N, C-alpha and C positions, 0 to 999 in steps of 0.2 A: 602463606601470609594471610592475615585476617583483613577483611574489608567490611566497613560498616554500611548500613542501609543508606545513610546520608551520603557517604562517599560514592556509593553505587549510583545514587540518584544524580549526583553532580557529574559523574563521568558520562552517564547516559545523556543528560541534557547537553553536555559539551559536544558529544559525537553527533547529536541530532540538531545542532546549530540553534539551541534554545537558551544558551547562557547569554548570548548577545546576538543581535542581528548581523549576519555575515555579509561581508562586502565581496562576494564572489558571484560569478555568472550563474544563471539558472541551470544551465546544463552541468556545470561543475557541482552544483548543489544536488541535482538529481543523482549524479554518480556517487557523491559523498554519502548521501542518505540511503544508498542501495535501493533506489527506486522509491516510488510513492504509491500508496494504496489508491486504486482508481476504479472501485466498483461503480461509482457514479461519475459523471463526466467532470465535475468541477472541484472535488476535494483536493486534487493536487495543487490547484491555484491557491486555495486557502492554506495548504501546507507550506508553500513557498512564501506566501505573504507573511506568515508568522515567523519565518526564519531569515529572510533576506532583506537587506537594506535597500529600500527604494524599488521593490519588485513591482512590475506592471504586468497585467494579464496578457497583453499582446506579446510579451517576451516568450512566454511558454507556448502560446498559440503558434508563433512563428517557428519554434523548434519542432512542433508537431507537423506543420505544413512542410518544413524542410527535411523531414524524415530523420532528424537527429535524435528525437525521442519518439517512442511508440507506446501505444496501449496494447497490452497483450496478456493473456492468461499465464501466470507463472506460479509464484509461491502459494501453496495451499490451494491451488486450483482457482485462484481469484485474480481479477484484473489488476495489473500494476502498470504504472507509467515509468518506463526505464529508458536509459540510453540505448541507442541502436546496438552498440557492442554488447551490452548486458543482455538484451533480448536474445541475441544470437547465441550467447554463451549459456544462459540459464534455462532457456526453453527445453533443450535436450535433457538437462539434469532433472527436471520435474516431470518428465514423461511417465515415470511409474505412477505418479498421482493420477494422471489422466487415464491411463490404462485401467487402474484400479476402479476408477469411477465408472468406466464403461461396463464393468461386471457387477457393480453394486448400486447403481443409481436406481432408486425405486420408481422414478418416473419413466425412464427410458429403457433400462435393461430388459424388461419383459418383451419389448418390441424388437429386440436384437437377437433373440434366440435362433440359432441355426444360420445366422447371417454372416457372410464373409466380410468383416468390417474393414479389412485391408483393401478389399475391392471397392468398397464404398468410399474409402479415403482417397484412393487413386482417382476415382471418378470425380470426386469433389475437387481435387487438386487441378484436374483438367479444366473443370468449369471455372475455377478461380483464376487460372492462368489466362483465360479468355477475357474475363472482366470481373470486377468486384461484385459481390452478392451480399444482400442482407441475409439474416438467418432464415427468414421465411422464403426468400427467393431460392436460396440454396437447397432448402428442404424440398420445395416444390419441384425443382429441377431434378433432384435425385429421385424423387417420387415417381417420375416418369419411367425410370428404369426399374424401380422396386415399388410398384403400385400397391402391393399388399402390406407395406410397412408404413408406420406412422412417420410423416415427413419431419416432425420435430425430432424424432429419434435418429433419423438419418443425418440431420444437420448436427446433432449432438456427437455423432461419430466423427464428423469432420472437425469439430471443435476439439475432440479428444486426441485425434491422431495427427492433426496438422497444426503447425505453428501459425495460428491466425492472428493477424494484426487488425485492430479496429482503425479504419482509415478516416481521415477528415471528411465531413465536418464534425464527426464525433469527437468530443473532447475539446473543441474550439470554443473559447470563452464567448458566451452569448448565443451560441448556435444550439440547435436541437435536432432531433431526428433519430431514427433507428440506426443501430450500428451496422456498418457495412464492412466486409472483410476482404483481405487479400492475404496470401501467404507471406511470411516474413522474408523468405528468400526473394520473392518477386518484388515486394515493396521496397526492400533495402538493397537489392541487387547483390547480395552476398550469401554464401552458404552458412548453415548453422555450424557451430563449433562442436568439438567433442566434449562430452560431459566431463567436468573437472571439479569434483566435490571439494578437493583441498583448497583451491583458490576461492571457491564460493564461501567456504567457512571463514577464510581469512577476511573476505570482504564483509561478511556478516559481523565479525568481531570489530572490524574497523568502524562500522556504522553503529553497532549496538552494544559492544562489549563494555565491561566484562560480562560474560554470559556462560551459562551451563550448556551441556550437551542437549538437555531437554529444551532449553530456550531456542537453540539453533534448529532443533527438529520442529518446534512449534512455528518458527518463522518459515521454514521451507515446506513443511508438511511431509517431509521425508523421515524415514526411520533408519536405524543403524548408523547414525553419524558418530557414535562413540568410537567406531573404528577409525574414522577420519581424525578425530581429536587425539587419539592415541598415537597415530602416525605423526601428527603435528606437535605433540607434547614437547619434544626437545626444543622447539622454536618458540613456544608460548610461555607466558607467565601465568602461574596458577594462584588462585585466591580461595579463601573459604569465607562464605558469608555468615551472617549472624545465626543462621539456621543450620550451619554445618555443611551446606552444599558447596561442591567444588565448582568454581568459575574459572574461565580462561580469558586471556586477553593478549593482544600484541604487546611485546615488551616495551616498545617506545610510544605506545598510544597515550594520549593525554588523559590524566586522571587528576582533576583539579582538587584543590584544598576543599574538604567537605564544608567549610564555612563560607565558600564563595557565594555571594548573593545570587539568587535566581530571580529574574524579572518576571512580572506578570505576563502571561501569554494566553491568547485565545486560539486553541487549535481547532482545525476544521474537522468535519465528519470523516470517519474512517482513517484518522491519523495513524500512521504505521507505528509510532512509538507505543501505542496502546495495544497493538496486535502482534508484536514481534517477540514475545516472551511467553514461556510457560508460566513463569512466576512474574506477574505484573505489579507486585507490591512495591517495587522500586519507585513507581510513580502513581499507582492507583490502589487504594485500599480495597480489600476484598468486599467489604460491606457496600461499596459504591459500584462495584463492577456491573451488577445487573441494571443499574440506573444508566450506565453508559453504553454497554453492549446489550442490545435487546435480544429477546428470544428468537426473533426472525432474522438475526444477523446484522441489523443496522447498528452503526457506531456513531454516536452523537458528537456534535462539536462540544469541546470541553474547555474549562477554565483552569489554568495552572496558576497556583499561588504558592510561592516559595518552592516551586518545582514539583508540586503534587496536584493531582486533580481534586478540586474542591467544589466544582459545579459544572453545569453544562449550559449551552446556549443554543438558540434556534432563531432564525429570521423568518418572519412571515411578511408577505406583501399584500396589502389591501388597498386597491386604487392607487393613490399617489403616496401612500405612507408605508414605509418599511419599518417594522417593529422587531427589535432584538430583545428577546426575553432571556434573562439569566436566571437559572434555577440554582440556588445555593444548597449544597449538601449539608452545610452547617453555617451558622451566621457569620458573615464577613464583618471585619472591623470597619470603622469609618474610613480608615486609610485604604484598606483593601477595596472597599466599595468604590472609592474615588478612582483608584488605578484601573479597576475593571471597567468603570464607566468611560474613562478616557480611551481604553483599548476598544471597547465596544463602538464608540463613536468613530474611531479610525476604521474599524472593520466595516461598518455601515457605509462609510465613504468609499471604501474599496469595492464592496459588493453591490451597493445600490446607490451609485453616485447621483442619479437623477430623481431620487425620492425624498420626501420629507422623512426625517429620521426620528424614531421614538425608541427609548431604552427603558426597559422595565426589569425589576428584580422580584423574584418569588422565592 
């Protein structure tokens, strides 16, 4: 069955709660979205603000404090904010990524030659069972046992072989400080699950489908998922996009009319919708990709108009004034400028409630 680029766009927006602000709880949204990118502490808050009706930062902060959601390294070896259940289910699945990094990381691998990394991980787990440690503290403590090794490399072994959760106040709205770690088992009081690639692929399609095998591999960072899709093929619906690529989806998943209106949205930095596909052209033109995803891995806040990325935004604070600058990739119409201005004002009220607000377009 054929599927147009516009139909693909609208299906993606619907799964990602961007066709209308959803009236669901923040924890249900985190589950529906298959987690939120969280390389920096606060992008998940902007992600939920763009998607949920009446979202308040303290709602997510409380979920972190209550250990219902956690910040943990998962897909592609990057930090995500996910439900506790998903952290326990997905961390074992992505372990091959972490192991691969230990043998190929140019910064740390040279310092690990001849080292029994499993022994280092066991020592790190014992230290973390006693109390939480920052990366620097953990490296220093391990360095007492392996004084001839770089402490940063020893801490990196722990990150690679243990399911480390970033504990509060990291990720709490308005708080700052270096990340401190506990193991997921200790923090959540439950064991990790067995890796289940089939259920993970189905969760991916629920949040991001229709999608190709390469898309799912780009999201997870794993390879050889074609075997999983072939195993699941009898239960999935197959499509062919405008470039002839085969896409898969859950049979009963929502796929709205391609002419469904898409509202203006300002997405936060590191928004997962821009990072979860090998082919991002369903929402982001290739010509604009390098303007959004920088060479050093930063992903800027973006402006969605009619479901597509048409610009980026950034907030700077100087004394009592918070300025939101919108950079247009192509000129907005007067109507588009007006709607973006309204959303920018709402975003400043959310992000900088105590400041004088200024909105500029470039």
